[in-house]
C-alpha positions in Angstrom: 17.7 78.7 110.2 19.1 82.0 109.1 20.2 84.4 112.0 18.0 87.4 112.7 18.7 90.7 110.8 20.2 92.2 114.2 22.2 89.2 114.9 24.5 88.7 111.6 28.1 88.1 112.2 30.0 91.6 112.8 26.8 93.5 114.2 27.9 95.7 117.2 26.0 95.4 121.0 26.8 98.1 123.4 26.9 96.3 127.1 25.9 98.0 130.6 29.4 97.9 131.7 31.9 96.5 129.1 31.8 98.4 126.5 31.0 97.0 122.8 30.7 93.2 121.8 30.9 92.1 118.4 28.7 88.9 116.9 31.1 86.2 115.9 28.7 83.5 115.2 25.1 82.8 115.9 23.5 79.7 116.2 20.5 79.6 118.1 18.6 82.2 120.3 20.2 80.8 123.6 23.6 80.4 121.9 25.5 83.6 120.2 29.3 83.7 120.4 30.5 87.3 120.7 34.0 89.2 121.2 34.7 92.2 123.3 35.8 94.7 121.3 38.4 96.2 124.8 39.8 92.7 125.7 39.2 90.5 122.7 37.5 87.6 125.4 35.1 85.6 123.6 32.0 83.9 125.1 28.9 83.0 124.5 25.6 84.7 125.8 21.7 84.5 124.9 20.4 86.5 122.1 17.9 88.0 124.7 20.7 89.0 126.9 22.9 90.4 124.3 20.0 92.8 123.0 19.3 94.4 126.8 23.1 94.8 127.4 23.7 92.2 130.4 26.8 90.9 129.0 29.6 90.7 131.5 33.4 90.0 130.4 34.5 87.7 133.0 38.4 88.4 132.4 37.7 92.0 134.0 37.5 92.1 137.7 34.0 93.1 139.1 36.2 96.0 141.6 37.8 97.5 138.8 34.7 99.0 137.7 34.4 101.1 140.7 37.9 103.1 139.9 36.7 106.8 139.1 33.9 106.8 141.5 33.1 109.6 144.0 31.3 109.6 147.4 31.1 111.9 150.3 32.5 110.5 153.5 31.7 112.1 156.9 35.3 112.0 158.1 37.1 112.6 155.0 34.9 114.8 152.8 34.8 114.0 148.8 36.8 110.5 148.0 37.8 109.1 144.9 38.4 105.4 144.3 42.1 105.5 142.3 42.7 101.6 143.0 41.2 98.4 144.0 44.2 95.7 145.5 43.9 92.2 146.1 42.5 91.2 149.2 39.6 93.8 148.9 41.9 97.0 150.0 40.6 99.8 148.0 42.6 102.8 147.4 41.1 106.0 148.0 42.3 110.0 147.4 40.9 113.0 148.8 40.7 116.5 147.7 43.8 117.0 149.1 45.9 114.4 147.7 45.9 112.4 150.5 45.9 108.8 149.9 43.4 106.5 152.1 43.1 102.4 152.2 39.9 100.8 153.4 38.0 97.4 152.8 35.7 97.0 150.1 32.9 96.1 152.2 33.4 99.3 153.9 33.5 101.2 151.0 30.3 99.7 149.6 28.5 100.3 152.9 29.4 103.9 152.2 28.3 103.8 149.0 25.1 101.9 149.6 24.2 104.4 152.5 24.7 107.8 150.1 22.1 105.8 147.5 19.8 105.4 150.6 20.2 108.8 151.6 20.0 109.9 148.0 16.8 108.0 146.9 14.7 109.0 149.9 15.9 112.8 149.2 14.4 112.5 145.7 11.2 110.7 147.1 10.7 113.5 149.4 11.0 116.1 146.8 8.6 114.8 144.4 4.6 114.8 145.1 2.8 111.9 145.9 -0.6 112.7 144.6 -2.7 114.8 142.5 -3.7 116.8 145.8 -0.2 117.7 146.8 0.7 119.1 143.0 -2.3 121.5 143.6 -1.8 122.0 147.2 -3.7 125.2 148.2 -4.4 127.2 151.3 -7.5 127.6 153.4 -8.2 131.2 151.7 -8.0 129.8 148.2 -10.4 126.7 148.8 -12.8 129.4 150.5 -12.6 131.9 147.3 -13.1 128.3 144.9 -16.2 127.4 146.7 -17.5 131.0 146.7 -16.8 131.1 143.0 -18.7 127.7 142.4 -21.5 128.4 144.8 -21.8 131.6 142.6 -21.5 129.8 139.0 -24.1 126.9 140.1 -26.5 129.6 141.5 -26.3 132.2 138.7 -29.5 132.4 136.4 -31.7 131.2 139.0 -32.6 134.6 140.5 
């Protein structure tokens, strides 16, 4: 059976976290051999995961993806992740250039709390229903009711 048109040898796909991959060989929809453009690592993946970008490069440590991320700390202010060392130690720098070391679980908890706060802020700002979008004060409702009554009664007298 021939490969689909998007799975021919040499086709490039963008992954969610690890750049681009190139199709090396297509066997079937469950086995597609790809090579990462950044590292040259070769691995097999399903065609569905390849199309959706869910391909991960196993040679790249997952912690290195965090480098460059910024988040706010109550104690230190704005922090930037500069390096992830072995033994789950994260090196952070403040705006002043001061270097701080924290454990990876602590940093992840801080990031999760920040994401939860941002999610809570976003949900509070957006209206929940159509009546919230058309929120009117009491005077406006009375005036609208009066106009509706006038329009209904128009022509009866």
